[in-house]
TIZARO-777965 format. One record per residue (C-alpha): x, y, z; residue number from 1. Coordinates in pm, whole numbers, padded with zeros to 5 digits. Example, Ala and Ser with C-alpha at 12.3 -4.5 7.8 and 13.67 -1.06 7.14 Angstrom:
<recs>
+--------+--------+--------+-----+
:   east :  north :     up : pos :
+--------+--------+--------+-----+
:  01230 : -00450 :  00780 :   1 :
:  01367 : -00106 :  00714 :   2 :
+--------+--------+--------+-----+
</recs>
This chain:
<recs>
+--------+--------+--------+-----+
:   east :  north :     up : pos :
+--------+--------+--------+-----+
: -06936 : -00580 :  08360 :   1 :
: -07027 : -00251 :  08153 :   2 :
: -06743 : -00091 :  08279 :   3 :
: -06447 : -00292 :  08221 :   4 :
: -06175 : -00110 :  07993 :   5 :
: -06077 : -00327 :  07657 :   6 :
: -05776 : -00259 :  07408 :   7 :
: -05876 : -00084 :  07135 :   8 :
: -05906 : -00320 :  06790 :   9 :
: -05549 : -00387 :  06588 :  10 :
: -05517 : -00112 :  06338 :  11 :
: -05459 : -00288 :  05929 :  12 :
: -05262 : -00151 :  05679 :  13 :
: -05645 : -00174 :  05485 :  14 :
: -05859 :  00001 :  05709 :  15 :
: -05579 :  00277 :  05731 :  16 :
: -05652 :  00354 :  05326 :  17 :
: -05868 :  00636 :  05237 :  18 :
: -06170 :  00526 :  05093 :  19 :
: -06249 :  00845 :  04871 :  20 :
: -06646 :  00775 :  04865 :  21 :
: -06655 :  00832 :  05205 :  22 :
: -06786 :  01189 :  05326 :  23 :
: -06531 :  01452 :  05326 :  24 :
: -06553 :  01504 :  05705 :  25 :
: -06502 :  01108 :  05781 :  26 :
: -06204 :  01150 :  05546 :  27 :
: -06042 :  01412 :  05754 :  28 :
: -06124 :  01224 :  06088 :  29 :
: -05964 :  00940 :  05940 :  30 :
: -05650 :  01146 :  05866 :  31 :
: -05641 :  01311 :  06205 :  32 :
: -05682 :  01014 :  06404 :  33 :
: -05434 :  00816 :  06241 :  34 :
: -05132 :  01099 :  06189 :  35 :
: -04879 :  01119 :  06240 :  36 :
: -04839 :  00759 :  06312 :  37 :
: -04948 :  00513 :  06159 :  38 :
: -05095 :  00786 :  05914 :  39 :
: -05381 :  00764 :  05651 :  40 :
: -05247 :  00674 :  05354 :  41 :
: -05374 :  00639 :  04970 :  42 :
: -05199 :  00583 :  04595 :  43 :
: -05162 :  00832 :  04369 :  44 :
: -05026 :  00807 :  03985 :  45 :
: -04759 :  01020 :  03850 :  46 :
: -04734 :  01174 :  03500 :  47 :
: -04584 :  00842 :  03355 :  48 :
: -04845 :  00630 :  03496 :  49 :
: -04653 :  00496 :  03834 :  50 :
: -04811 :  00439 :  04129 :  51 :
: -04694 :  00518 :  04418 :  52 :
: -04823 :  00511 :  04810 :  53 :
: -04857 :  00844 :  04984 :  54 :
: -04918 :  00879 :  05330 :  55 :
: -05131 :  01198 :  05447 :  56 :
: -05082 :  01377 :  05755 :  57 :
: -05291 :  01652 :  05767 :  58 :
: -05537 :  01782 :  05477 :  59 :
: -05868 :  02024 :  05517 :  60 :
: -06195 :  02058 :  05290 :  61 :
: -06230 :  02275 :  05027 :  62 :
: -06563 :  02361 :  04949 :  63 :
: -06551 :  02550 :  04651 :  64 :
: -06372 :  02261 :  04451 :  65 :
: -06582 :  01993 :  04297 :  66 :
: -06449 :  01690 :  04179 :  67 :
: -06574 :  01345 :  04156 :  68 :
: -06506 :  01096 :  04432 :  69 :
: -06167 :  00960 :  04382 :  70 :
: -06051 :  01197 :  04129 :  71 :
: -05746 :  01411 :  04171 :  72 :
: -05626 :  01760 :  04038 :  73 :
: -05285 :  01940 :  04095 :  74 :
: -05184 :  02274 :  04017 :  75 :
: -04847 :  02138 :  03994 :  76 :
: -04732 :  02409 :  04204 :  77 :
: -04923 :  02409 :  04544 :  78 :
: -05219 :  02234 :  04520 :  79 :
: -05326 :  01886 :  04555 :  80 :
: -05687 :  01849 :  04612 :  81 :
: -05882 :  01479 :  04616 :  82 :
: -06287 :  01458 :  04510 :  83 :
: -06438 :  01304 :  04823 :  84 :
: -06830 :  01206 :  04828 :  85 :
: -06954 :  01545 :  04879 :  86 :
: -06653 :  01815 :  04906 :  87 :
: -06271 :  01827 :  04805 :  88 :
: -05997 :  01757 :  05029 :  89 :
: -05677 :  01991 :  04973 :  90 :
: -05346 :  01773 :  05126 :  91 :
: -05150 :  02015 :  05328 :  92 :
: -04868 :  01780 :  05464 :  93 :
: -04768 :  01393 :  05301 :  94 :
: -04483 :  01163 :  05254 :  95 :
: -04437 :  00957 :  04972 :  96 :
: -04301 :  00635 :  04995 :  97 :
: -03917 :  00622 :  05049 :  98 :
: -03920 :  01016 :  05086 :  99 :
: -03930 :  01202 :  05396 : 100 :
: -04222 :  01394 :  05531 : 101 :
: -04289 :  01755 :  05339 : 102 :
: -04574 :  02009 :  05262 : 103 :
: -04706 :  01972 :  04952 : 104 :
: -04488 :  02249 :  04743 : 105 :
: -04220 :  02066 :  04809 : 106 :
: -04376 :  01734 :  04642 : 107 :
: -04481 :  01887 :  04353 : 108 :
: -04169 :  02060 :  04286 : 109 :
: -04019 :  01759 :  04223 : 110 :
: -04303 :  01500 :  04168 : 111 :
: -04542 :  01564 :  03833 : 112 :
: -04892 :  01401 :  03935 : 113 :
: -05133 :  01267 :  03666 : 114 :
: -05502 :  01450 :  03716 : 115 :
: -05807 :  01283 :  03668 : 116 :
: -05990 :  01278 :  03339 : 117 :
: -06327 :  01430 :  03423 : 118 :
+--------+--------+--------+-----+
</recs>
């Protein structure tokens, strides 16, 4: 019977990792669909070269900023942008591994992100 309800497939950690080679709409939908729990995530490198896991709770598409796929840009104050396949995505709310949930400006006050070399 096609009307039979089936449980949703189990979500694994790899399913929640953001694939920056997808288009911006798909990435935003993944972030929205997994927020607040279990949350979409990606990895980010600080200026010392250490890799961190970053949960992303909300973000929006930026049409006037061009970055390559998976590239990262931050102004060090209020802006954290990742490049998807077609547009850039600005992060609004996030959580660094072991820290509490916060907005981007709060994170950037104490965390220096390594920008990608374009």
